[in-house]
C-alpha positions as CSV (number, residue, x, y, z in Angstrom):
1,M,-15.8,-9.6,15.4
2,S,-15.9,-9.6,11.6
3,V,-14.9,-12.5,9.3
4,T,-12.2,-11.7,6.5
5,S,-12.8,-13.3,3.2
6,L,-10.4,-16.1,1.9
7,Q,-9.6,-13.9,-1.1
8,D,-8.7,-11.0,1.2
9,L,-6.5,-13.1,3.4
10,R,-4.6,-14.4,0.2
11,R,-4.1,-10.8,-1.1
12,I,-3.0,-9.7,2.3
13,A,-0.5,-12.7,2.7
14,E,0.8,-12.0,-0.7
15,A,1.6,-8.3,0.3
16,V,3.1,-9.1,3.5
17,G,5.1,-12.0,1.8
18,H,7.0,-9.4,-0.4
19,L,8.6,-8.2,3.0
20,R,10.7,-11.3,3.4
21,G,14.3,-10.6,3.5
22,Q,13.6,-6.7,3.6
23,T,14.7,-4.4,6.0
24,V,12.4,-2.0,7.9
25,Q,13.4,1.7,7.8
26,D,10.4,3.2,9.5
27,V,7.1,2.5,11.0
28,E,4.2,4.8,11.6
29,V,0.8,4.2,13.1
30,R,-1.9,6.8,12.8
31,S,-3.1,8.3,16.0
32,D,-6.5,6.7,15.8
33,C,-4.8,3.4,15.1
34,R,-6.7,2.7,11.8
35,S,-3.5,2.6,9.7
36,L,0.0,1.3,9.8
37,R,2.7,2.5,7.4
38,I,6.0,0.3,7.0
39,T,8.5,2.0,4.9
40,L,11.4,-0.3,3.6
41,T,15.0,0.4,2.8
42,D,14.5,0.0,-0.7
43,G,11.6,2.5,-1.0
44,Q,8.7,0.1,-0.9
45,I,5.8,1.2,1.5
46,L,3.4,-1.5,3.0
47,L,0.0,0.2,4.1
48,V,-2.2,-1.7,6.5
49,S,-5.6,0.0,7.0
50,V,-8.9,-0.5,8.5
51,I,-11.6,0.7,6.1
52,T,-15.2,1.0,6.8
53,D,-17.9,0.4,4.1
54,E,-21.2,2.0,3.7
55,S,-22.9,-0.2,6.2
56,G,-20.3,0.4,8.8
57,K,-18.6,-2.9,8.5
58,A,-14.9,-2.7,9.0
59,R,-12.3,-4.5,6.6
60,L,-8.7,-5.0,6.5
61,D,-6.8,-3.4,3.5
62,V,-3.2,-4.1,2.7
63,D,-1.3,-2.1,-0.2
64,L,2.3,-2.7,-1.3
65,L,3.5,0.5,-2.8
66,H,6.7,0.5,-5.1
67,P,8.8,3.5,-5.7
68,L,8.3,5.7,-8.7
69,V,12.0,5.1,-9.9
70,E,10.7,1.4,-10.4
71,A,8.0,2.6,-12.9
72,A,10.4,4.6,-14.9
73,A,12.8,1.6,-15.2
74,Q,10.0,-0.6,-16.8
75,G,9.9,1.8,-19.7
76,Q,6.9,4.2,-18.5
77,L,7.2,7.8,-19.6
78,E,6.1,10.9,-18.0
79,V,4.4,13.4,-20.0
80,S,3.5,16.9,-18.9
81,F,1.0,19.3,-20.8
82,D,1.4,23.0,-20.6
83,G,-2.4,23.4,-20.7
84,D,-2.8,26.5,-22.9
85,G,-4.7,24.5,-25.6
86,N,-2.3,25.2,-28.5
């Protein structure tokens, strides 16, 4: 059994805390049970994964992904390049 650092536990608790009051739309588990994907009705996605480092030690990783629409609402611009060099 491995020990998770306090910093990792705080980061995980913060990501999961964002789920409070949210409605879950879908839950997917990878066939090898190394990742869990929770999709919320507002478009956010919570990813819970087990990642193995170079030494073979497993650690828990949690990411809360926000929909791209939110980024556009915050004033970010999408710029495309045609790639012809002119």
